[in-house]
Structures are given as structure tokens and as C-alpha cells.
N, C-alpha and C positions, 0 to 999 in steps of 0.2 A: 475414566479411571476414576476408579473409584478412592477417595478421600481414605482411606485405612490402609492404599497404599502408600503413602507418604508417613514416612517415618521422622522424617524433619522436614519442616514449611508446610504452604499448602500449595494446591493448584490454584491458579490464579487466570481469571479471567474479564480481561476491561472492553468494554464496547463505548468504539465511539460513531458517535451519530449526531452529526451536525454539519455545516461548515470546517474545513480546512486550514488553517490560517495561526499567526507567533500565537494567539493565546492555547488552542490545541495540541498544538508540538508540545510549549514550556508543562501544561498539565502531562501529558502522557510524560513525557521526558521525566520529570519528579518522582509521577508515580512507577514507574519501570524501577530508576534510579533505587526507590525505597523498598520495593518487592526483590530488588536483586538477591541480596542475601534470606530471602524469606522464601526462595522457591521451593519446590514440592524435591525432597528428593527420596530415592524408594531405600528398600532394606539394601540393594546391589550396589547403591552408590549413582543410581541417575540420577541427573537433573532434569527435571520436567519445563520445558523452557514455557512463559508466560503466553495465551492465546489474544490475541484481538480479534476483535470481530468490526468488522468498518461497514460502516450504511450512512452513505453518505452523496452529497451533487456536488460536491468537488469543495475550491474554494482559490487560494493563490497555488501559483506554480511552486513558487520558491519555498512554499510551506508546506505541499507535499513531499518535495524533493528531501528537505531537512525531515521530516516524519520519519521518510523514508527512511533512508540514515540513523533515523536515530532504532526503529527496527532491527536493523541489522546489528548494529552496535550491541543489542544486545539479545539478538539470537530470536528475536520474536514470533510466532508463528499467529503470520495475519488470515482471515478468513470471511469468506462470505456465508453468512448462514439465510437458512429459508428465508427468501422471498427480500433481502437485503438486495441492494442498488451502490453500485461504487464509482462513481463518473468523477471523470477530470484530474482534479487534482489526488482524491483518494484512492484514483487506479496508479496514480504515479508513487503515493505512498503503498499500497499493497505488494508490487514488487520489489519491496525493500526487506518484508520477510524472509528471514533465512527459511523460513520453511510455510510453501502459501495452499490455500485448500479455497475450492468455491462449492457452493448444494448446486443440484441440478435446475433450481428456477430463480438462480441470481445474474446479476451481470455486470461488466465492468466493462466502463467504456473512456475511449480516447481520443484526447483531441489534442491538439496544436494548442503552446502554448500563445494569446494573444492578449491585445487592449485595447483599452477606450480612450479615444479625448472626449467624447461625450457622447450620449444614449442611444444616438444612429448608425454612428458607423465603428467596426471591429477591424483589428490591424493584427493581423498575424504577426506575432514573433517578431524575437529580434535575432541579428548572429547569436548576440551573446546565450541569450532565451535556448536558440538552438544547439548550440557547445554543450551547455553545461548538461541539458534536456540529455543526448546523447549521450555522454560522457556518465549519468549517473544509470541509466539503461544498460548499458554495456560493463558498467562495473558490477551492476545488481545481478544483470543475466547471460554476461558472456559476450562474447561477439557476435557470434551468428545469433542469438535470440534477442539480442540487445539494437543490434543493425537494423533489424527487421521490424523490433517493435519501433521504434523511431522513426523509421519509412511509414509505416504504414500509419504510427500516431500524425506524422506530418501533413496527412494527404488531407486532413478533417481542420477547416479553420471554424468554427459556431460556437455561440454561447450557450446553444442546444440541442448537437447535433456533432454525432463523432462515429468511431470505429468502435461497433459493440462486439463484445467478447464470451462468450455462451463457457459453461463447462469444460465442453468437449473443444472449442477451439484454444481453449484456454490451455488447457494439457499439449495442441499439438505446436503451440507458440512459445510454451517452456515457462506459462505465464504462473502455474501450477505445479508443486510437485508434490502433491501430498492429495 
């Protein structure tokens, strides 16, 4: 988009690089709220959404879901640019984008929510976490894709491994729409 197309406002791109936590959700929500009235509008009255590029190895499940809901609230375009990765709670946030895309050399990685009681043991999910995640995926992607994503995600419970999805697979599973 050429900046000359904007007769009012500007085209905004936010890059989230780092851990997905409550601070990240607060900052992104604050920025999107501030930019809402300043977004690009072209001469035909078309509003252009804010782009958020994601690059994160994850963070907290609740923060990823909350961030995804914030993205949907502001009709954000989530994207993975060249060389970026989006894993764990970042992948959860990614699916919240109203518009979603990935470059060829990017990857989403999903895994089951887990908790640890010490640094040696990992415990996979709780019934409430499962319910919240399934409901979230279905609300963002619809029944077919949301339930499929949930089932695939729950097959992996690991601190560092999961279901990895490239651009082509993301299209097949309804994770991208641009």
C-alpha cells in the first residue's frame, strides 16, 4: 500500500517480537486502541486494518488466547514475515487475526497447554484449559477448522516440540486466509 492512498490516517504495522504474556497483551491492546481512529482511509472510504507481524517462541496460554481476542476485536491482519516463527501461545494469538498470512519460510507450531510443578516434570493441560482452547479455536476458525486444530494441537505435549505448520499446510487447515 502506498502511503499516498491514505487520504486520512496512516497504514500501521506493529511487530511483536518476544514472549506472549500479560504485558504484551496490555501494550498491544493499548496501541490498537490508540490507532483505531488513526487508521488509513483511502479516497473511496475503505479502511485499512493494522498489520501485526509475530515472531515469538511463545509464552502463556491465557495471554495467547487473550491477545488473539484483541486481534479479532480490532480486525487485525496477523502475519508471519520472512524468517519469523510463531510457536505455542503465539500461534494461538495468530489465529485471532481477522486476516492471516504466512511467508514461504515461516512456521507455526502448536502444542497442548501444559503446566510444570518443578523444572523436571511437565503435566499436560487441565480440563478447563482444554475447554477454553477448543472454544477459542472454534470461535476464531469455525467448527470444522477449529475442532481439527484443537485435535491436532492436543496430540503434542512438550516444552519444545509440537505440530509444525508451514504456509501450505496452514492454507489447507484454514489457518491463513490471505
